[in-house]
N, C-alpha and C positions, 0 to 999 in steps of 0.2 A: 628325561631319560638319561640315566647315568650320572646325575648330579648328586653330590653329597647332600643329604637332607638338611634343609634349613639354611644353606649358605648361598643359594642362588635366588636373586630377586625375581619376582614375577613381572611381566610387562605392566607398565603404568604405575610402578611403585613410586612413592614420593622420594625422588632422588635428591632434590634440593635440601631435604632435611638431614641428609647423611653427609658427614664431613669428608669421607673418602669412599669412592666406589671403584672396584676393579671392573674393567671392561675386557672380557675374554673372548677371543675369536677361536672357535673350535671347529675342527673338521672331523677328526675321529679320535682325538686324544682322550686319555683317562684324566678326568678332573678331580680325582680323589684328593689331590694335594690341596684343594680349596678348604677342606676341613681342618687343615693344620695352620691356618692363618686367621686373623681376626676380622678381616674386612668383608663386607657384603660384595657380591659380584653380579654382574649382568653378563649372561653368556649369549653370544650370537653364533648360531649354527650355520655352517656352510655346507655340510654334507647333504646331498640331494635327498637322502632317505629321512632326514630329520627336519628339513626346512619347513614343511607344511605344519608339522606339530608344534614348531617353535613360534608360530604366529608372528607377532611384531618382531621377535628376536630371530627370525629366519632371514638369511640373505639369499634372495632368489637365484642369483647366478654366482658360481664360485669363480669370480674374476678378481684381479688386482690383489691377490693374496689377502692379507688381513686388512688392508687399507679400505676395502669396500665395507667391511663390517664396522670398522671404527668410524667411518664417515656416516654410515647408516645410524649408528648410535647417536652421534651428534645431531643429526637431522631429526631423529625420532624424539629426542629429549631436549631439543634446543631451548625451550622455555622452562625447563626444569633441571638443568645441569647441576650436578653437585659442585662444590667448590674445588675439589681435587679429584681427578680421574687418572687411573693408571691403566694404560692400554697394554694388554698382554696376549701372547700366543697361548694356546691351550696346553702346551706341554710344560712339564716341570723342569726337565733337563734338556739341554741342547748344546751342540758344539759352540754356538755363538753367544752363550750366556751362562752365568752362574746358575746354581739352583735358585729357582724363582722364589722359594721361601726365604733364602738368605737375602735376596734383594728386597723383599717386602719387609723383612725385619729391620732393614736399615732406614725405612721411611719414618720420619718423625710423625708424631701424633699431630694431625692437621689442626686440632683445636688449640694447640700451643703456638702455632705460627702467628706472627704479627699481622 
C-alpha cells in the first residue's frame, strides 16, 4: 500500500543476488521518492494499521524507533543478506539529513568495489 510500483521487494526475495538493497523503515511517510533512484528496497512497516498486511515486513510494536525494524530485517534475512545494505528512514527530507536521493546518488556502484 502506497509503494511505487515495481520498486519494493516482496518478502523472501532473493536478496543475496542483489548487489545493494535499501532497507526502509516506514511509519506514515510518502515513499514516492523510491521511484527516482535505481536500487531495490525492502520496506518495514511500523504503523499499526499496516503491520498485519505487511506480513514478514511488519514490525509488531512501534518501539526503538527505526532500530527495531533494522534489527528485524537482519534477523529475517540473516542467511540471505545482500553484500551492501543501506538503512534509511521513510522520509525523503528531514532537518537531520540531506535529500535522501542526493545521498543515494553518491553511493558507488557496489559491483565496482574491490
